[in-house]
Structures are given as structure tokens and as C-alpha cells.
TORTI-827890 format. One record per residue: x, y, z of N, C-alpha, C, CB in turn; residue in one letter. Coordinates in steps of 0.2 Angstrom, whole numbers, plus 5000, padded with zeros to 4 digits. Atoms other than C-alpha are relative to their C-alpha. Glycine has a CB too. Example, Ala and Ser with C-alpha at 12.3 -4.5 7.8 and 13.67 -1.06 7.14 Angstrom:
residues 2
500449945000506249785039500450065000499550005006A 499649944999506849955036499650055003500250024993S 
end
This chain:
residues 614
499949934997536350484958499750005007499850064996X 500349994993536150504977499950075002500449965005X 500049934998536450684979499450034997500650044998X 500749975002534850794978500250074997499650015006X 499949945004534850934966499750065003499850004993X 500349954997534551104974499650044994500550055003X 500449975005533251214966500450054996499450045003X 499649965003534551344962500749985001499950085003X 499350035000536251254958500550055002500149974994X 499449964998537851324965500350034994500449975005X 499649985006538851434954500749975000500150085001X 499350035001540451354948500550054997500049934996X 499449975004542151424943500349944997500550045005X 499850055004542651314929500750024997499549984996X 499449985003544451304923500449944998500450045005X 499650055001545751194915500550005006500450014993X 499650004994546851134930500750004999499849945004X 499350005002548551194924500350065003500149994993X 499649944999549851314930500650004995500250005008X 499650005006550951374916500750015002499850054995X 499349994999552851354916500350044994500449945001X 499749975006554151434904500149954994500750025002X 499950045006554351364886500849985000499850044994X 499350035001555951264882500250004993500049935003X 499750015007557051284867500149934999500650055000X 499850075001557251114859500150004992499449965002X 500050025007557751034843499549954998500849984998X 500550045002556350954834500149984992499350025001X 499950025007556650844818500650044997499450014996X 499449975003558350934816499950074999500249974993X 500149935001557551104816500050045007499350014996X 500049974994557951224830499450055001500750045001X 500649964999556451314837500150045007499349965001X 499949954994556351464850499549975005499850074998X 500450024994555651444867499250024999500250045006X 500749995000553751424868499850065003499649945002X 500249944997552951594871499549985006499650044996X 500450024994552251594889499350044999500450035006X 500649965000550351634889500050055006499449955000X 500149954995549851784899499649975006499750064997X 500450034995549151754916499350014999500250045007X 500749995000547351724917499750005007499749944996X 500349984993546251794931499749945003499650054999X 500350054996545551694945499250015000500250005007X 500849985000543751764941499649944999499950064996X 500550055001542351644942499650014993499549995005X 500349995006541551614925499250005002500149954995X 500649994997539851684931499450014995500050055005X 500549995005538951704915499949954995500250074996X 500250045006538051604901499450034996499949935003X 500649985004536851624887499649944998500250044994X 500450065001536151444888499849975006500549954996X 500250054995535151324898499949944997499450035004X 500150075002535051134897499349985003500649965002X 500750024998533251064898500049934998499450044997X 500150075001532950874899499349985001500549955004X 500750024999531150814896500049925001499650014994X 500050074998530650644904499949954994499550005005X 500150055005530050574888500450004994499250014998X 499550005006531550614877500649975002500150084998X 499450044999532850484877500650024996499949924999X 499449985004534650494871499949984993500649965003X 500150015007534750494852500349934998500450054996X 499850065002534850334843500650004995499449974995X 499450005003536450274834499950024992500349935000X 500049985007536850344816500549964997500150084999X 499550045004537750254803500650044998499749974994X 499449975001539550304801500050034993500749965001X 499949965006539850434787499350034997500249954995X 500749975002537950484786499950075002499549955002X 500149934997538050634797500550054997500150005007X 499549955002538850794791500050065005499750034993X 499949954995539450944800499450055000500750044998X 500649965000537951044794499449975004499850014993X 500650034997536750914802500249995007499849944997X 499850024993537750894818499650035006500750025001X 500349974995536751014828499250004999500250075001X 500750005002535050974820499649975005499949974993X 500550034995533550934831499350014998500250035007X 500749995001531750904829499750055005499649935001X 500249944996530851054835499549985006499650054996X 500450014994529951064852499350004998500150045006X 500749995001528051044852499850085002499649955004X 500249934999527151214852499850015008499450024996X 500149994993526551184870500650005004499649935002X 499450004996528251154877500450074998500549944998X 499749945002528951304867499650065003499950014992X 500449944996527551414875500250005007499249984999X 499850004993528051354892500750045001500149935003X 499449965000529851414888499950074999500549974995X 500149935001529251574881499750045006499550014994X 500349974994528251614897500550015005499449965002X 499549994995529651574908500550054998500449935001X 499549955002530851674898499750075001500249994993X 500349934999529651824898500050025007499250004997X 500049984993529551824917500750035002499849935004X 499349974999531451854917500250054995500449945001X 499849955005531451964902500549974994500450055003X 499550035005532351834890499549984994500449945003X 500250045005531951774873500449944999500050054993X 499650065001532351594870499849964994499849965007X 500150055005532551474856500449945000500250044993X 499650065000533151304853500650004996499549944997X 499350015003534951264849500149934997500550025005X 499950065002535251084848499949955006500749994997X 500150054995535050914857500749975001499549954998X 499350034999536550834866499949925001500350035006X 500150075000536950654869499749975006500749975000X 500450034995536050634885499350004999500150045007X 500749995002534450674876499750075002499649955004X 500249944998534350844884500150054994500450035006X 500049955005534051004874500450065002499350024998X 499749944998535151164874499550064997500750004997X 500549945002534051324874500550065001499450005005X 499649945000534951484869499650065002500250014992X 500349944998534551644877500250064996500250025008X 499849955005534551814868500650045003499450044999X 499449964998535951884879500349965006499850075002X 499750044994537151824893499750035006500850015000X 500249984993536651834911500449965005499249985001X 499650044994537351774928499849935000499950045006X 500250074999537351594932499450005005500649965003X 500550004995536251634947499350014997500150055005X 500649985003534951714936499849944995500050064996X 500150055005535151574923499749945004500649984996X 500250064996534851444937499350015002500449995007X 500749994999533251534942499549994994499950085003X 500450015006532651534924499949934999500350034994X 500150075001532951354923499649975005500749965001X 500550034995532051314939499350024999500250035007X 500749985002530551414933499849964994500050084997X 500250045005530551314917499849935003500649994995X 500250064997530551154927499350005004500649975005X 500649994996529151224939499450004996500150065004X 500649995005528051264924499849944997500150064996X 500250065004528151094916500249945003500450014993X 499950064996527950934925500449944996499449975003X 499650045004528750844910500750015000499750004993X 499349985000530450924913500349955006500150075002X 499650044995531650794921500550045004500449954996X 499649954997532850934925500250054995500749975003X 499849945004533451104919500650035004499450054999X 499549974997535051194923500450044995500549945003X 499649965004536251324917500549964996500450055004X 499550035004537451274903500650045001499850004992X 499449964997539051334912500649994995500249975007X 499450005005540651384903500649985004500150074998X 499450024997542251304907500650034996500149925000X 499549975004543851394903500749995003499950075000X 499350014997545751374905500250055005500550004995X 499849954994546551454921500749995000499649995006X 499350015000548351474918500450065003500349994993X 499649954997549651564928500849994998499950015008X 499450015002551451594922500549985006500350064997X 499550024996552951514931500750014997499949935003X 499349985002554851554930500449944998500350045004X 499550065000555551374931499849944996500149985007X 500150075003555651214921500649964999499750014992X 499550045000556751074920500049964994500049955006X 500050035007557350984904500049925002500750014997X 500050074999557350814913499349985003500549985005X 500650024998555750714917500049975007499649964995X 499950034993555950684936499449975001500150065005X 500750034999554050644936500049934998499550044997X 500150065003554350484927500449955004500249994993X 499550054998555850404936500350015007500549994995X 499749984993556450494952499749965005500050075001X 500250044995556350384967499550045005500549975004X 500449964995555650524978499350024998500450065003X 500649975002554350604968499749974993500150084999X 500250025007554250504952499549945000500649984997X 500650055001553050364946500349934998499650024994X 499750075002554250214943499849974994499749955006X 500150025006553950214925500449954996499950064995X 499650055003555450124919499949935001500850015001X 500250074999555049964928499349984997500049995008X 500750025003553249974922500149994992499550065001X 499950015007553849984904500349944998500450064997X 499850075001554649814905499449964999500549985005X 500650055000552949744907499450034995499750005007X 500649975004551749864897500250074998499450005004X 499949935002551850014886499350034998500450004993X 500649985001549950034884499749984993500050085001X 500250025006549849954867499349984999500549954997X 500750015001548049944860499550045004499949925001X 500449964996547350064872499950074997500250015007X 500249945003546450224866499850055006499550004995X 500249964995546450374878499750074997500750025004X 500349945003545250524874500350055005499349995000X 499849944997545950694879499550054999500750024998X 500549955001544450804882500250075002499449985004X 499649944999545250974880499950054995500749985002X 500049945005545751114868500149974993500550055002X 499850035006546150994854500749985000499850044994X 499350025000547850954848500450044994500149924999X 499649975006549251024837500549944998500550065002X 499550055002550250904826500750025002500050004992X 499449994996551950884834500549944998500050005007X 499650065002553450774829500049955005500750034999X 500050054995553450694846499349965001500250035006X 500650035000551650644843499849974994499450055002X 500150025007551850584825499749925001500650004996X 500350075000550750424823499649995006500549954999X 500350014994550050444840499350025001500450035006X 500649965000548450544836499549964996500050074998X 500550035004546850454830499550054998499749945004X 500549955002545350534822499650025006499549974995X 500449974994544450644835499450044997500450045004X 500649965002543050774834500050065004499349965002X 500149934997542750954838499350015002500250064995X 500649994997541250974849499850075002499949955006X 500249934998541251164851499450024995500650044999X 500649995004539551214845499950084998499449985003X 500049935001539851404846500650024995500050045006X 499449985004540851474831500550055002499750034993X 499549954998541651614840500549975005499650065004X 499650034995542251504854500549954996499649965005X 499650055004542851374841500650034996499649974994X 499449975003543951504832500349974994500550015006X 499750045006544151394817499550014994500149935001X 500549985005542751474806499449964999500449984993X 500650045000541351354811499949975006500049954994X 500250034994540551254824500349935000499249995000X 499750075000540651064826500249974993499449965003X 499850035006541550964814500549945002500450054995X 499650064999542750814812500850025001500049954995X 499349974999544350924814500150025007500250064995X 499949994993544950914832500750045001500049945004X 499449974999546551014829499950075003500450014993X 500149944996546851164840500250064996500450005006X 499849945004546851334830500350055005499450034997X 499849954995547351424847499450035003500450064996X 500549974996546351494861500250075003499849955006X 499849944997547151664863499450055000500550034995X 500549954999546051814868500350075001499549985006X 499849934999546152004867499750025007499750044995X 500249974994545952104883499250015000500450065002X 500749995000544052104888499649964996499950074998X 500450045004543551984875499649955003500549964995X 500450054996542951854888499650035006500549955002X 500449974995542151984899500450065003499949955006X 499749944997542552154907500549985005499550055003X 499550014995544152154916500549944999499849995007X 499650065002544851994908500650024996499549944996X 499449985003546652014903500149964993500649995004X 499850035006547351964886500449945002500450044995X 499650074998548051784885500249974993499649955004X 499750035006549151694872499749935000500750005000X 500250065000548651524866500349955005500049974993X 499850054995548851384879500349944997499549995005X 499950075003548951224868500049955005500750004997X 500150044994548351144884500049924998499550025004X 500150075002547750984875500649964997499450004995X 499450035003549350954866500549985006500450054995X 499650024994550350964883499849945003500050065005X 500350064996549150834891500249944995499350015001X 499950065004549250724876500849975000499850024992X 499350025000551150724876500249965006500550065000X 499850034994551250674894499749935000499650035006X 500350075001550150524890500449964995499350004998X 499850045005550850464874500550024995499449984996X 499449985004552350554867500449944998500450065004X 499650055003553450454856500649995005500350014993X 499450024995554850364867500549964996499749975006X 499450035003556550294862500150024993499949925001X 499949975007556550404846500650045000499350034998X 499449965000558150494851499950075001500349994993X 500149934999557350664854499350015004499950044993X 500649984997556050754864499949975007499449994996X 500250034993555050684879499849934999499550055003X 500350075000554450514884499350015003500449965005X 500750014997552550474887500049955005499649994994X 500250054995551850374901499849944997499550035005X 500350065004550950254889500250014993499349995002X 499849985007551950284873499749954995500750004999X 500350055004551150124866499250014998500149935002X 500849995000549350194868499950064994499750035006X 500249955005548450314855499650055004499749974994X 500449944997547650484859499450014995500450065000X 500649985004545850524853499950075003499449955002X 500149934998545750714853499350025000500550054996X 500749985000544050784858500050075002499649965006X 499949924998544050974857499350025002500150034993X 500549974996542851054869500150075002499749965005X 499849934998543751214874500350044995500549995006X 499749955005544151364863500150075003499650004994X 500049934997544151554865499550015006499950054994X 500549994994543451594882499749945003499550054998X 500350064996543151414887499649964995499750025006X 500450055004541851294882499449985005500349944998X 500650014997540051244887500049935003499450014996X 500150064997539551104899499749954995499650015006X 500350045005538451034885500449974995499450034997X 499550035005539851014873500549955003500450064997X 499650054996540950934886499749935001500250035007X 500450064999539550814890500049954994499350015003X 500050045006539450764872500649974998499750054994X 499450025001541250744871500149935004500650055001X 499950064996541250614885499649954997499750025007X 500550055002539750524878500349974993499350034998X 499750025007540550514860500649965001500150064996X 499450034999542250464866500049935003500550045004X 500150064997541650324876499549954996499750015007X 500450055004540650244862499250015000500149935002X 500749985000538950334865499850034994499850045006X 500349975006537850414852499850075001499449964998X 500249935000537750604849499650014994500650045001X 500549995006536350664837500450044995499450045003X 499749975006537050704820500849995000499950075001X 499350015000538850654824500149924999500350025007X 499850075001539550484817500349975006500550004994X 499750034994539950364831500749994999499649935001X 499350015000541750344836500249934997500350015007X 499850065003542650204826500149955005500650014996X 499850044995543250124842500050045007500649954999X 500049954994542850194860500650005003499549975004X 499449994995544150264871499949965006500250075001X 500150044993544450144886500250055006500549945000X 499849954994545150294896499850074997500750005002X 500149935001544550474897500450045004499250025000X 499749954996545650614903499750075000500850014998X 500349935000544850774909500450045005499250005002X 499649954996546150904915499650065001500750014997X 500549945000544651024919499850005007499549994995X 500350004994543951084935499850075002500549975005X 500349944998543051214945499649995006499750044995X 500350014994542051254960499249984999500050075004X 500750015000540251194965499949934999499750044994X 500250075000539251034964500149974993499350005002X 500050045006539350904950499350014997500249935000X 500649995003537950954938499749944997500050064994X 500450065003536650824931500349984993499350015000X 499850015007537250844913500649965000500050064996X 499350035000539050804917499949935003500550045004X 500150064997538550664929499749944996499650005007X 500350045004537450584917500449974994499350034997X 499550025006538750584903500549955003500450064998X 499550054996540050504916499749935001500250035006X 500450064998538750374921500049964993499350015002X 500050045007538550324902500749984998499750054995X 499350035002540450314899500249945004500550065001X 499850064996540650204914499649944998499950025008X 500450065001539250094909500249964993499350024998X 499750035006540150064892500749985002500050054995X 499350034998541750014902500650055000500249954996X 499449955001542750184900500150025007499850054995X 499849974993543750244915500150074999500749965002X 500049935001543650424918500450035006499250035001X 499549974995545150514926499950085000500749984998X 500149935000544950694932500450045005499250025001X 499549964996545950834940499650025006500250064996X 500349974994545650884958499950075000500449985006X 500049935000545851064954500650045004499350025004X 499549964998547051204958499950055005500450034994X 500249944995546251314972500349995007499350015000X 499850014993547151234987499450005005500550055002X 500650004996545451194994499849935000499450054998X 500250065000544451044998499749984993499449995006X 500350015006544050954982499349984999500449944997X 500850015000542250914987499750064997499849985007X 500349945003541951094981500250014993500350065004X 499849995007542651064964499749954995500849995000X 500350055004541850984949500450004993499250034998X 500350074999542050864940500349965005499949974994X 499750044995543150804954499549975005500550045004X 500550024995541650784965499449964997499750055004X 500550045003540650684952500149935002500050014992X 500050074998540250504956500449964994499349975002X 499850055004541250364948500650024996499549984995X 499349985004542850464942500649985005499950074999X 499450004996544650444948500250075000500549954996X 499849934998545050604956500850015002499650045005X 499250005000546950654955500250075003500349994993X 499749944997547850774967500750004997500150005007X 499449995003549550844962500650005005500150074996X 499450004995551250814971500650044996500249935002X 499449975003552950904969500549955000500150065005X 499450045001554650844967500249965006500650044997X 499850044994554850794985499549955002500050065006X 500550054999553250684984499550035005500349945003X 500549974996552250804995499450044996500350055005X 500549965004550650904990500250064997499450015005X 499849945004550951034977499650065004499850004993X 500349954996550551204985499350024997500450064999X 500649985003549051234973499549955000500150024993X 500550055001548251064973499549995005500449935001X 500650024996546551024980500149945003499350004996X 499950054995546350894993499449975003500550015005X 500750024997545050795003499949934999499550044998X 500250075000544150635005499849974994499549985005X 500250035007543550624987500649994996499550054997X 499450015004545350624981500249935000500650045002X 499850085000545850444975500749995001499749974994X 499350015000547650454971500350074998500249954995X 499649945002549050584968500549984995500350035006X 499550015005550350604954500450064999499749974993X 499649945001551750724949499650054996500649984997X 500349945004550950894944500550065000499450025003X 499549945000552551004948499850055005500050034993X 500149944995552751154959500650044998500049975007X 499549965001553951294960500749975000500050065006X 499350035000555651244954500049944996500349995006X 500050075004555151084945499349994997500149945005X 500750015004553751084931500049934997500050064995X 500150065004553150944920500150024993499349975002X 499849995007553950944903499649964995500749994999X 500450045005552850894888500050044994499349995003X 500149985007552450934870499650075000499749954995X 500449945001551851114865500150034993500250055006X 500049975006551751234851500350075002499350014996X 499749944998552751394850499650064998500750014996X 500549945002551351504842499750045006499549984996X 500449964994550751644854499350014998500450075000X 500750005002549151654844499849954996499850074997X 500150055005549051554828500549955001500050024993X 499550054999550051394828500650024997499849934996X 499349995002551951404826500349934999500350055004X 499650065000553351274827499949965006500750024999X 500050044994553451124838500450035005500249934998X 499549984994554151154855499849965006499850085002X 500150034994554151094873500050055005500649945001X 500149954995553651174889499949975007499550064999X 500250034993553551144908499450045002500650025004X 500649984997551851164915499949975007499349994996X 500150034993551251134933499250015001500450045005X 500750004999549551094939499749935001499650044995X 500450065000548250954943499949984993499450005004X 500150025007548050954924500649964998500050074995X 499550045001549750884923500149935003500750045001X 500050064996549550754937499549954996499850025007X 500550055003547950684928500249964995499450044998X 499850055005548750624912500549955002500250044994X 499650054997550050534922499649945002500450035006X 500450054997548650434930499749974994499550025005X 500350035005547750414914500449954996499750054995X 499550045003549350344906500149945003500650044999X 499950064996549550224920499449954999500150015007X 500650045001547750164918500149964993499450045000X 499950035007548150134899500549945001500350054995X 499650064999549650024905499749945003500650025004X 500350064997548549924916499549974995499650035006X 500550035005547149894903500449964994499650064997X 499750045005548449844890500249935003500650044998X 499950064997548849704902499449965002500550005006X 500750034999547049664907499550044998500049985008X 500549965003545749734896499349985003500049984993X 500750024997544349644906499950045007500049935002X 500149964994544549764921499550054999500750045002X 500549955000543049864925500350075003499449985004X 499849934997543150054930500149995007499550054998X 499950014993542950004948500649965002499349985003X 499450044999544249874947500650034999500049934996X 499449955002545449994939500250045006499950044994X 499949964994545150114953500349975006499450045002X 499850044994545349984967500749984999499549945001X 499350035001546949914960500550065000500149964994X 499649945000547650084957500250035007499750064995X 500049984993547350134975500449955004499450015003X 499750054995547949974983500849994998499749934999X 499350015002549649974973500450075001500049984993X 499749935000549950164976500549995006499550055002X 499550004995551550204987499950055005500750004997X 500149954995551550305003500450064998500349975007X 499749945002551950485002500750015004499550065002X 499449994997553750525006500050075004500650004995X 500049934996553250705012499350015001500350064995X 500749994998551650785019499550014994500050065004X 500550005005550150755008499349985003500249964994X 500650014997548650765019499450014995499950045006X 500550005004547050725009500149994993499750075001X 499850025007547950664993499849934998500750015000X 500250075003547150494992500449955003500050004993X 499750064997547850324994500850004999499849944995X 499350005000549650374989500250034993500349945001X 499749985007550750424974499949934995500750025000X 500050065005550350304959500749984998499650034994X 499450045001551650174957499949964993500249965006X 500250035007551650134938500149925000500350034995X 499850075000552549964940499549965004500749995002X 500450044995551549904955499350004997500050035007X 500649995003549949964946499949944995499850074998X 500050055005550349854931500049935003500650014995X 500150074996550649704943499349995002500550005005X 500650014997549049734951499549994995499850065004X 500450025005548149734935499949934998500150054993X 500050075002548649564931499949955006500749984997X 500150044994548349504949500649975003499649944998X 499450034997550149464952500250035007500650014996X 499949974993550149584968499349995004500250074999X 500650004996548349544973500049945005499449984995X 500050054994548349454990499449965000500250035006X 500650044999547149304993500049985007500149944995X 500050024993546649285011499449965001499950065004X 500650054998545249185020499450044998500149995007X 500649985000543449205018499649995007499649974994X 500450014993542449245034499350034999500550045005X 500649985000540749285039499950065005499449955002X 500149944995540149455047499749975006499550054996X 500250024994539749435065499650065003500549975005X 500349944997538349545072500049995008499249994998X 500149935003538149655081500650034999499550045005X 499449965002539449765073499750074997500449964995X 500449945003538349925071500450065003499350005002X 499649944997539650045080500749994999499850015007X 499350005000541450085080500349955005500450065000X 499750044995541749995096499849935000499750035007X 500250075000540849835091500249974993499349995000X 499850025006541749825074500349934999500550054997X 499750065001542249655067500750014998499649964995X 499350005002544149635067500249964994500449995006X 499850045005544949585051500850015000499850034993X 499350004998546849535053500449984994500149965006X 499650035005547349455037499950044993499949934999X 500149965007547649555020499749954995500650034998X 500350045005546549495006499449965002500549954997X 500650044998545149435017499450024997499950025008X 500649995002543449425010499449995005499849964993X 500550014995541949455021499349994997500050065005X 500750015002540249385018499550035005499849924999X 500449964995539049505025499250004998500250075000X 500749995001537149545026499750065003499649945003X 500449954997536149695027499349985003499950064994X 500650034997534849635039499450044999500149995008X 500649965000533649785038500250074996499750015007X 499849945003533549955030500450055004499450044998X 499649964995534350035046500649975002499650015006X 499450044999535749905046500650044998500049934998X 499449985002537549965046500649965003500150085002X 499550054997539149855048500750035000500049944995X 499349974999540849905054500549945000500150045006X 499450055000542549815051500650045002500049964994X 499449974998544149865059500649974997500150025007X 499350025003545949845051500550045003500050004992X 499449974998547549885059500550004995500349965007X 499649995007548449955044500850025002499750064996X 499349984998550449955046500250064997500449944997X 499749945003551450105043500250004993500650035004X 499850005007551650145025499649964995500749984999X 500550045004550250035019499450034998499949935003X 500649975002548650075010499549955001500050034993X 500550044999547049995015499550014994499650015006X 500450005005545949945000499449965002500349974993X 500750034999544049905002499650004994499750045006X 500450015006543049834988499349975002500349964995X 500750024998541149814992499649984993499650055003X 500450025005540149704980499349985002500349944996X 500750014998538249714983499749944996499650065000X 500450045005536949594976499750044994499449965004X 500149965006536349644959499450055001499849954994X 500649964999534749724965500050055005499349965001X 499949964994535449824980500550054999500149965006X 499549945000536349984983500250015007499750064997X 499749994994537449984998500650044999500249935004X 499549955000538750115002500649995004499850075001X 499450024997540550105008500450075003500549974995X 499749944997541450225020500649975004499650045005X 499550024996543150225029500150065005500749994996X 499949954995543550315045500649985004499450005005X 499450024996545050335057499749995007500450065000X 500250024993545050295076499650065003500649995004X 500449954997544250465080499350014997500350074999X 500749995004542750435068500050054995499550015005X 499949955006543350555055500049964993500650055000X 500150035006542750505038500650014995499450024996X 499449995004544350475026499849994993500549955003X 500250015007543550405011499349974999500549944997X 500650025001541950355003499949984993499450055002X 500250015007541150274988499249985000500449934997X 500750015000539250284984499749994993499750075002X 500250025007538950204967499349975001500549954997X 500750025000537250144962499849935001499750024993X 500250074999536249984963500449954996499249994998X 499650055004537249824958500750024999499649984994X 499349985002538849924956500549995006500050084998X 499550024995540449884965500350075002500649974997X 499749944997541050024977500749985003499650025006X 499350014998542950044981500250065003500449984994X 499749944997543850154993500649985003499550035006X 499450024997545550165001500250055004500549994994X 499749964995546550245015500749995001499650015006X 499350014999548450265016500150025007500450044995X 499749994993549350255033500650034998500049945004X 499449975002550650385030500450025006499950074997X 499649994994551250385048500549955001499550005006X 499450044999552650295056499849945005500650045004X 500350064996551550175067499449974997499950025007X 500650035002550150055064499450055002499949935003X 500649964999548450145063499449964998500050074996X 500650035001546650085064499650034995499650005007X 500549985005545450105050499449965000500349994992X 500650034999543650075051499650004994499650035006X 500450005006542650015036499349995001500349944995X 500750014998540850035036499649994994499750075003X 500550015005539449965025499350025002500049924998X 500649974998537850055025499449994994500050085000X 500550015005536150015017499750074997499449975004X 500349945003535450135004499349994997500550034995X 500650025003534150044994500149924998499850044994X 500050075002533649864988499849955005500749994997X 500250054996533549704997500350005007500249934996X 499750014993533849655015499849935002499650055005X 500250074997533849495025500549954997499449984998X 499550065002534849325023500049984993499849945004X 500050025007534249305005500150054995499349974998X 499949945005534149474997500450055002499350034999X 499549954997535349575008500749985000499850025007X 499350025000536949485004500550054996500149934997X 499449965003538649575000500649975002499950075002X 499450024998540449535000500550065000500349954994X 499549944999541849655006500749975000499850045007X 499350025000543649625002500550055002500249984992X 499649954996544949705013500849984998499950015007X 499350025001546849715007500450065002500149984992X 499549944999548349815012500749984999499950025008X 
end
């Protein structure tokens, strides 16, 4: 982690990144069902309250593995009590702000969740957390346990055809990809509201887990358990806070799951992007949303990590889909969970967010090591609501006014009803398109690392047919991505050596052949190396930086004016990848910069390689 944590973390608005469309009448298994009821609009208000903080002590590591079948739902939240000295520190910090605090449970990062006796603003919870950290030098970090909740707005239009899968202008080129891969053998975890059984998902759902630790939010009569089915997340007016309107159940996780892996060639319903893959449902959102700590545990568990009191997953998910987002910085709890997932080889795909703002202000879109997805419309341009910016990696169809994304749903307005289909719009819908393509890629080449997946996804993306500034490398091209996964579209060029001095834009080393590998050296801690590529119109530059095992060097891409277009800042020994699409009609210069952050320098200890392709 390179970013420094502020003493008082920024307040986030956290939401499921979806905009709701109308339900569609459909015949399912020979039974006619009515249109899915449209959930009521949910307000744009920031979720500014919580009744928990997360405290991580330096000497408390993540929990050890438990044997499958040995943990029960009753023990899922059990935790050894804090020492009396640490409890006293918590009590004194709470007294200063007028709170009574008690232990709740420990999460998969090793941190403890501390329950307050009442809800308070995120700003005050952050001050309380900072006070706890200030009073105890053994605290590694403390932060509010923020609430994430769906944010859905009704829309009048839906289409019965899945333009997002095959149309040449705005689609993903899936039919050509399916000739080469269907995602067979890949498991995709959908970290969301859970799932509803649906005829078009029959046989596609593996055993999941319900990580909601609060019985009221869970809305299923208890807390954590092995049942990840969605009982509904409907709310009454004011139930989630003063002024919050009533809302019907969203069945959000079921819609996302259908986009990824709905049954295909079965004569009815919709097609899934990776219909050969399986879904691992991880329930973290319920009535009024869900806590950051529960979401972090879902990430850890799904990727094969250990969560105290919870049986380990039978086989880790190779891909995680998080159609969730909101404002503010990436919190430490979420970043640590993502880091752990990546270390186990799991690719994490997240939504850029729906606020039509720079995605650098949205979490978890701004967390390190994730694939951040913007949404495009049927014309291939940026959807009106989609976030954008240099941290966006790629774009995919998310729908917009007049053309929604059709997928599986449930007709119940509150409790579950009949199977149905509905059109939704949002970066929530764009994200599972990309997660599905990642599954297609991994089914062809399971050895790909998360960074390699990202780099090949970017390098194979196609140029935008309409305006999409800040939407990443391009629209994901499923067929080209599958080719890139197997190396059939990977160009092999010459190997050259860096030539000093190249410490400025004006002295950048020129690279003229796609697939070139540069052997470079960080000569000193103040060294920076520039390389310039003339990128043809419609092409995407892909840069992959591989440092030596003990060093941390960072990667940036700029335009001719010196404006930063993309970056990657992974840790020591980790591969960095970044890309930049030339969406113009003429050749454009791109400047690739390698910067020292930590580790070795000089001809022996400062070596790195940089591969440039377009």
C-alpha cells in the first residue's frame, strides 16, 4: 500500500452500482410469469452512519485454517476476548466520545469488529477510531465499519434482445469467443445480495456463504450461515434512516449472476457471457446494505482465505465480481482483503460507479490491484451515469436510456416470487460482462496471474466507436481477449536496452516496434526513465513492467502534454501493467515512465523489464 491513511478517513457513499430498468414478462419452464416489479427509487443520500469500528492490532494475525465441517453457524462469529488492558483502552476512548463499546467478532484480515451502543456519523466514528489508535501503540489501524447499500433508480425502457453480447457497435463480440471458450472449469464469486434459484441458473450455482453478521440486515432470521440465498432486501419508508424512501427487493445478485453464467442454448431465457462457468454466491448485502467488514470476509473466503469460524471454501473462486461502489478512499480493510485475494491468484473485477464523476473518488474502484470497469451504451460511448478517469481499466456494456441489460431476476416485490427477467442499467451490469470474459480467458489459460489477465484484457480491447473519455483501454472484445489469453495475439518484438539519459519527456527513448521488451535499470533512488511510443489511431498501448523480486518500481503513461493517462502502483516484486487507447483519427504519442519507489538500485540490484505492445 502506497497511499497514506489520513487520521480522519474520508466519508464514503457506498452503493450497488446499478440503475434499474423495467421487468420483462417471460415464459420460464413453460410457466408464464408477470413482469418483475420495479423496485422503488432509492435516494442518492450518502450512508453517513455506522455503529461499528474495525480495529487491527499489530500482534494479531489472520485466523488459521479450520477443517471443513467443523465450524457451525453459532461459532462463526466467535472470537477470543481482548485482554483487559486493551478493553480498558477501548472503554476510555469510548467514554471520551460518549460511547459504550463491546467486541463483536474477528474478520479474515485478523482485525476485530467493535460494536458501539448506538449509531453515529462516519465522521465521529472516524474520530473515535483515531482516538483508539492514538491511545494504543499496538493498534495497526482503526477505521469505521462503513455500510454499503444498493442505489437503484427506475428506468422505463428494456429490450428483449441482448445487444450487449453481439452487436458490432456496442457489443462484446461474444459469439466468436464462444467458439473458443465457454468458461468451463472456472468459478466466479458474486459478492452481492445473494441469489435466487432460477430456471436459467439451474446447475450454475455452487455452494456459497452468507456473511451478513447483523440479523436485521440479513432479513433471514439469523446472522452468518451457509445459506447464500436472497430473502429480499425490501425496506419500509424510514427503515434505513430518516427520509429514506421505501423500496422493493432488488434481487441484484441474481441479475449479476445471470449476466455471467445464465444457461445458454437451452431454448429459453437469456445467454450468459461465460455459460460454462459456475457462480459462487457470497451474500454481503441485505436490508439497508452491508458492512465493510462482512464484505472483506466475503472477499477473503471466496478467494480461498480463512475466516474465523467459517469452513474454508471447497475450491477458491478464480474471479471475484464486485458490482459495488461509492465515494471516498479505499479503506485499509478492503485493500488488505483484495491484496490477500490477489496473492492467492484471484482476479478482482469492480464497478467504476454511477455518479458521473472521476472514479478516483470511488471505492473500491480506486483500490489497488483491481480491474475497474466503466459502462458504455448501445452506441459504444460512455453511459451517461458512468464514472471515468485514469484509474478505469476497461469498459463494457452497462446500458443507458433506451437500451438496458437483460438478465435473470425474481418477480417478488418483497419476498421471493416467480422467476422473471428484467433490464437493469449501471456499472453493476458492465462489471459482470468483464468478469465473464475473464472466466473465458482463464478457461483457456489457467496459469495467468491477475496482472497478466489485466494486461491482456487491456491490450485486446477495441477502440471506442463513440466518445468515451476516461473509459480505459477500450471496450472489452471477448474474442480477442480469449486469443490474448492463449498468446495467439501477443506480439513478439525485439529486446533492447534502455539508453540514458532519459529522465524527461524530451529525452525519452523511442520504441518503434510492437512487442518490444526493454531491459532497464533504476540507477538510483531518484532515477526515472521515459519511453515514447507513437500509437496508431484506434490502437491501445499496453505497458507491462516487471521489477526484480526485491524492488518496487511504478508505471505511468502520459500524453504529449504531460497529462497522466494511466498508472499502476503495485508492491515490491509485483508486475505493474497500464494501458492507453488512442481513440483519435491520427497517430498520437504516449510516454511511458518507470519510477523508483523502493528496493534495489544500480546495475545489479536495480534491473527491470518493460514490454510495450500496441
